Every structure is written in structure tokens, then in C-alpha cells.
N, C-alpha and C positions, 0 to 999 in steps of 0.2 A: 353587532355580534358581541356577546358578553366576553370580557377579557378573561383569559384562562389564568389560573393561579399556578405559577411555576413552583410553588412549594408542595404541590400535589405530586404523588407518584402512584397512579391508579393500579398498576399491576402489582406493585409491592403491597399496597393496601389490601388488594383482593387476596393475595397469598397469605397475609397475616390473618384475615378473616377465616380463610379456609383452614389454616393451622388451628385456630381456636375452636373450630367446629368438631375437630376430632372425627372426621369422616372415615368410615370403614371402606377400604379400597378393594373393590372387585373389578378393577380396570388395570391397565398398564401404567407405569412400568412394573415389571415383575418383582423387583426387590421389596415392594410393599412398605414404603417409608423406611427402608433400610433393614427391616426385620430378617429378610432372606439373605443379607450379605453383610455380616457384622464387620468384616475387614473394610468394606467401603465406608461404613459409619465411622470406624476408627480413623480412617484417613480424612474424610470430609466433614464429619460431625453430624450429629442428629438433626440440628436445625436445617442444615443444607439438604440432606437426603429427604427430609420430610416435605420439602417443597419441590422436589424433582417429580413433577406430576404431569399428567396428560391433559390435553384440552378438555374442558367441560363447560357447561353453561355459565357457572359463576366466574370462570376464568377466561372466557372468550376463546376465539380460535384465530390463530395467526393467518390462516389462509383466507379468512373472510371475517375480519373484525367488525363487531357491532357494539361492543361495550367497553371493557376496561383497556383492551389493546388499542381500540379506536381512540379512546381518550388519551392514551399515552402517545399515540401518533400525532394527535392534534397539539399536544403540549410540546412535542419535539419540533413540529413544523414552526410553531411560534418562536421557540427558543432559537432556532437556526435561521429564522427569516425566510422560510420556504413556504411554498403553497401547500405542499404535502410532504409527509415523512413516512417512510416505511421502516419497520424494525426488521433487521436482517440477522439471521442466526447462522449463516454460512460464511461469515467473514466478509471482508471487503472484496475478496475474489468473487463471491456470489453477487455482490452489489455491482461491481464493474461489469460482470457478464450480463446481468439483467439490464443495465444501462445501455449496453451496445445492442443486445438482442431486441430491445424495445424499439429501436429505430433503424436497424439494418437487417435486410433480408439478402438472399443470395444475389451476388453480383453488384450489390450496392457498394459505392465507394465511401470510405471513411478516411478523413485526413487526421493523421496523428504523428507524434514524435516516435522515433524508433526506440527510445529509452523508456518504453512503457513496461509495466509489470506483465508477467506472462499471462495473467488473467485476461487482459485485453486481447491478446493474440489467440488465447483459448476460445474466446467468444467468436472470433472470426472463423476458427476451425468449425465451430458448431453451426454458424449461420451462413457461411460462405461469402461473407463480405470481402471486398477487395481493399487492402490497405494502400493508402497513398502516404508514404512515409516522408516526413520532414526531418532531415537529419538535424539533431540538436547541435548547437554550437559546442565547442570543446575547449576546456582550459588545458593547454599543453603542459603547463608546469605541474598542475595537480593531477592531470590525466583523467579528469572526470567530464562527463557530459553535463551540459548546462540546460537552459531552456531553449525554446525555439525563437529564432530571430523573427521580429514582426514581418519583415519583408518576405522572408521565406514562406511564412504562413499565407500572406496575401497572394504571393505568386502561386502557391498550391491551390488556393481558392479560385483564382482567375483561370488556371489551366484545367481545373476539374469542376466546372460549374454544376455538374450532375452529382457531385458528392452530397450525401445526405447529412453528414455531421462532421464536426471537428472535435477531437479529444485533446485535452490539455492536462498535464501533470501540474497540480497546484498544492504543494510544491513537489519537487523531486525529493528523493530520499535524502539528498544533501542539503535540502532547504532552499533550493533555487526556484524562483517563480518567473514564468513568462509574463508578457503584458496581456493579462487575461481580458481586461476591459476592451482593449483594441481588437483582440481576436474575436470577442463576442460581437462587437459592432460590425466587423467585416463579414463574419459568418452569417449574422442575421440579415444583413443587407442582401445576401444571396439566397436567403431562405433555408439556410443550414442550421441544424441544432448544434448547440455547444455542450459537450459532456466534460465533466471535470473529475479526474481521479484525485480525490482529496484524502487518500489513505493516511497522509502525514500532515493534514491540515485542520483537524478538528478544532484546535485552539484558535484558529483565525476567526471563528464565529463568536468568541467570548472575550479574547484579550484585546487590549488597546495597543496601538502603534505596531500592529502586525500587518502582514500583507493582506490584500483584499480577499474575502472569501468568495467562492463561486456564486452563491446566491446573491450576494451584494453586487457582484460584477455583472449580473444578468444572465448567467449560464442557465441552461434548461434542466439539466440533471447533474447531480453530484453524488459520488460515493464517498462516505466519510467513515474512517476507521475509528469508531468511538473507543475501541479497546487499546489503541496506541497511546495517544496523548490525552484521551478523555477519561480514562480511569475505569472503564467497564471491563467485564470478563473477556478473556481471549475468545475470538471468533464472533463477537457481537459488533454490529455496525449499523449505520443508517444509510438509506438511499433517499436523497432529497430531490424534489422536483419543483420547478418554477411555474409561473403562470403559463397557460397555453398547453401544458402537458396533461394528457388525459390519465388521471390516477387509476381509473378502472383498467385501462390497457396495461399500465405498468404492473398492476397487481396480477393480471393474467400471465404476464411474462415471468414475474418472480415465481409464480406457482408452477411454472414448467419445470423448474430445477430445485427450488428450495423444499426442504423437508416439510411433510405434513405433521411432523411431531416436534414442533418448535420447543426448545428447552426453556422452561420458565426460569431456570437459573440465569440464562443469558438474557432473556427478555426483562426480568426484574433488574438485572444489572444495568441494562440500557436506561431503564426508567429512572433508577436511583442516580445514575451518573449524569443523565441530562439535568435532573433537578439540582444536583451538586454544582454543575457548571453554570446553570442559569442563575443560581443564587450567589455563587462564590467564584465564578470563572475569571472575571476580570482581575480580582485580587490574586488568585492563584497563579495565573499566567504572567502577571507582572513579576511575581517572585521567581518563576521559572526563568524568565528572560534575564533577570538580574543575576541569577545563579550561573547561567550560561555565559554571560558577559564576564563575570568574575573568573570563571574557569578558563575562558579564552585568554584573558590577560595573564593569568598565572602560568598557563602552559606555554604561551609565547615567550614568557620571561625565562623559561628553562633553556631556550635556544635549540635550534635544529628541528624542532617541531613547528608546524604552522597550523594553528587553530583559526580557520578563516571565518570571516563574518561579513558585516555590511559594507566593508571597504571594497568588496567584490562587485557591488552593484554598478552596472554600466548603462542602465536605462533601456536595455533591449533584451539580449539573451539572458541577462541576469537583471530583470526589471526590478525585482525586489528579492529580499533574503529573509528567511525565517530565523530570527535571532535566538530561538530556543534550541536550534540544532547545533550540537557540538561535534563538528567534523574536524579531524586532525590529520594533517599530511605527515607521513612518517619516513619518506624515502631519504631524507637528509641524515637520518641516523643509520642508514644502510639496511633498513628492514622494511619488507612489504607490510602493508596494513594487516594482512591476515597473520603474519608472524607476530606482530605486536599483540594482536587479538589473542592468539594462543598463549603467549607468555603471560599476559595479564590474567588470564583465566587459570592457567596451570600453576603459576608461581605467586600470584598476588591475590587470588580468589576474587577477581574482579571480572564480571561478565559484561563485555561490550556488545552493542547491538550487532555490528558486523565489521569485518575488515575486508577490504578489497586489495588490489595490487599496490596501491599507494596511500591508502587512507583508512582510518577507523572512524566509526560514528558512535559516540556515547549518547544514548537517547535520554534526554532529561524531560521530566514531566512533573505532575502535581505531587508525586510521592517522593521526590528527591529532597535531600537536605544538604546543608553546607558541609557537614562532616564527611559524607560520602564523596563529595566533589574534591575535598582536600585530600582524601585517601587516594583518589585517582591521580591527582596532580603529583603527589609524593611518589606514587608507583611509577609514573612516567619518567620522573627525574631519575629515579634509581635504575629503571630499565635502560635508560640512555647511558648512564654511567657504566653499567655492566655489559651491555650488548652492542654499543655503537661500533660500526665498522664502515669501511669504504663502500660507497653506493655504486661503484662501477659495475656495469652489467645488469643493473636493475631495470626491469620492464615497468613502464609507468602508464602506458596508454590503456585506459579503461574502455573507451568506446570505439568500436570498429564499424564503419559504415557498411550496411549490408548490400549484397547484390540480390535483389528480389527477382525471382524468375517466375514463380507461380503463386497462386493464392494459398494461404495456410490450409484451407480445407482440401483443395485438390491434391496438394502434396502429402498431407497427413494420411489421406485415404488411398493414395496411389499404390500401385504394385511396388514393392521395395525389396532391397537386399541389405544384409549387414556386412560391412567391411571394416578391416582394421583402420583406426583413425588416420594413420599416415597414408593410406591408399584412397582416401575420400576426396582428395584435392580435385576441384573442378566439377564435382558431382553436386546434385541438388539434395539438400537435407530434407528428411521427412519427419523429424522430431525436434525437440527442444534441447539446448544445452545452456545451462546458466549456473552462476554462483548464487546460492541462497543462504541468507539474504544477500543482495537486495531483490533477487528474483527477476532481474531484467535479462532477457535472453541474449547470450552471445551469438547463438544460432537459433533460428526459428524455422518451422516447416516452410519450404518453398524458397529458401535462400541458398545461394551457391557457397560451397565450402572453399575457402582460400588458404594459402600458406599462412597468412597473418592470423587467421582464426585458429588453425591447427596449432601454431606456435603459442598462441594465447592460452589455449586449453591445456597444453602440456605444461606450460610455465605455471599456470594457476594451480594445477594439480600438485606440482612439485612444491609449491609454497604452502600447500595445505588448505586451499579454498574448498569449501563444501560444494562440490559440483553435483547438480541434479538434472533430471530431465530424460536422459536417454534410457532406452530399454536395457542396455548393458550396464549393470550397476557399477562396474569398475571403470566405465567410460573409456574403454580401450577400443571399442568398436562403435560405429554409428550406422543408423539406418539411412540409406539413401535410395533415391528413386532408381528403379531398374532401367538400364539403358536398352532401348529397343534397337535391334539390328536392322 
């Protein structure tokens, strides 16, 4: 087979040809290259709205690619070391859901850590799969969930030989990786597929001295957030498959839920960003790693903050660590991560990726420069000087082991009633509660509500966490299953 040229960007090239042809549009979208919406042109620019177009023969069709989109997929597959790549315009949420829906049907078991993104549990609501949760290890000092211990995964596989798949976070939001190669080996020996949520691992495919990527580890399917560390537009992602996975079946599953009007702004951004990383990724991510290492050193020098890194590696539940992740523990200055997050934004004009009860995450990628990192370090030092207080009474535990009573689907669609939060103790939840980001549910449908969970929700709200999920927008009431007399 002829080697593909990673300097090509077929969708981008086709859009440039289309622009030069000055085609008269009697199709959608209705803004007609921006002429019908001048404010949109003013915001986005004429070049941008002129390529916000619909599928047509010269531009291919995302639902059934045969030309330029197909070429872009082949280039992406080669760049990522995958057998096939699918361009996704519904974010990595759509990719994760397609990944799970492609191998799980009603009552199928899937083994996965409980600290998954809500999209994975959403997929089980849709297809009726039964989760077999492996509780991740927890770092008590930092209050964060880690990866899965090897033995815990092996035990789950042995106890559930009828499970169809194992899902692994590679890495977690905090940059922590499980032993993916060992999990792949154990799962494949039992005929199970291995799925990887790589929302935060795009750079693993292009950088050197980084944790192993899912495709290199032999995983079957991976969801990759190109828009996070890869530089494409928000909401654009890749779904990758390995050998032995039927791409035609995957396409059918994707087409169940993905739009038939794929945005060419998103598609071209995937195409251009893949080209950029294929040509310059190694150099780019070497610089990102160096920037993160420098930031960790400077922040730890301030004192009372802990910017954690590769020293955390324990060979098991922290099998590896993503050095581009700049996570900072804040409790020793007497402030929750979300409080530091708010102060940095409101008083220093610095937007952090997220803050939880004990940590913040500054997301570093190919667009960051040393001067921005130095501004963050200076702000953290000043913030400590101005706001440090005693940490007595601070809640640190981020992960609460769930009590799973029913499947997500059965509980989500069951007869329910809405009760005040403090009256839900002992009841089965039928909706989600989470801080977003990171979007890992504190409560998911089918789980029992405990005192610990209620206290966590109340505390997180008091500290200013952005709580999402429940029907009640103020999160003062929760939907629970109706008790039958």
C-alpha cells in the first residue's frame, strides 16, 4: 500500500477549492455564506462563515465517506497507528458512547472504573449494559481517584467471564494511567474487548517519553479528544479502532446518534490539527512537557502548594503519569481547589481548567508559552500571601465508592419522585449529580444515596463547584425511585 503523505489535509484542500469556485448556494445553511447574518460574519469573519457548508459531492459526506473525508480518515489512522479512524463532531462524549454502544447490548456486562466520565454511564442508560465497577485506588492526601489496580481488574475479569469489554481511562483528568498493556493482555485472553477513554491522551500518540497510547498498547477502540491537547476546534474528536474491529459496524453505530449535518469547520480543524501533530507533534509536546516541569518546580518552591508529577508513580494504580498535566493540591493554604479557581479567574484574569475540593488543574498544551506560566506562578504566590488560612474542617475526599443497586438504564427510566436532598438518604438515585468539569458523577442512576454523598454535594455547592446533572437546576431536590408499598 502506498504510504500516505501526512503533509496533506484533504478536507481543508477541498474547502479551499470550493471557496475559489464562488458557488451560488441554493442549499443549507440558511445564512448563505454569512449574507443573511451580518453579526455572525462580524463575530467569526467572512472566511469562516464562507466554509460553513453542507455536505455535497465535492466535499463528501460524513455519514458515508467515499472521497475527501475518507482520505482524511486514512491519514488520521496512519498518524495514530490505528487500523481505522472516524472523524467525530459530537465531541468525545459521542465517541465514548459510540465505543460502548458498538460492543454492548442490553444486559451485557462491561468492566470499568467508577471514575469514568458521565458519557460512559450515559451509554449504558441508552443500551442497557450492566456496569461491573472496579473502584479506583485513592490517594488519601490529595483526595483524588487514581487508576485501577492490576489485581482488581484481573479479579473482575475472573469473576465476570461473560463480560464483553473492559474500559480504561488513559489517562484520568489528573494525568494518571493504569497498566494498560497488562489489562489488554488479560482481557484479550478471555475474549473481551478493551476500550480506552483517551479524552486527555491525544499527545500520547505524538510525543516521546509519554505514557503508552491505547493503539500502541493493543486496545481495540479508543476515543481521543483532539480538541483538548491536539489543537482542533471544541467538539471535534477521533474514534480509533484496532485490528479485528469491523469499521462498517462502528460507522453504523456512530450514525445512530451523530448528526447528518457534520460541521466542516470541525472536520477541517481535525484534518489540519492531525497534519500539524503528525509533522510537528514530537517537538511540540517536548516543549509542553518542559513547560509543565518548569511550572511544577516553581509552584512547589512557593510552599504549601503541591504540584504533583512522576514521583507519584507506584507501578500499579499509578502505573504511569502524564507529565504535561499540571495538577496542584491547594488544601495546605486552607482553600478548596474550586476557591482558588474562582479567585484566579475573578482577581487575576486567569482561567484554570477546573477546581475540585482539593486541587486545580492548569491545562497546558501546544498553545501555551513561558510568559503565561510565569504569570500563573506569580498569581499563585500572591494568592497564598493574601488568602492563606488554617485548613481545619476542609473536606478533601474526592472519590466516594458507589453502592450500585440497579442498572443505569432500569433506574433512569423507572417510576420516580422528587425529594429534598436531605430526605433522599437510603433511596436509589435515578439521575446524575456531578461537578463539571471533570464530569465524573458523584451519583449516577441506580446508585444508593448515602450520608457521605449528601454531605459531599452540600459541601461542594457551598465551595462554589459547578454542579450539574439533576432535573432541579438548584440541586436542592433529587429524583429517586418510587418506593412500592
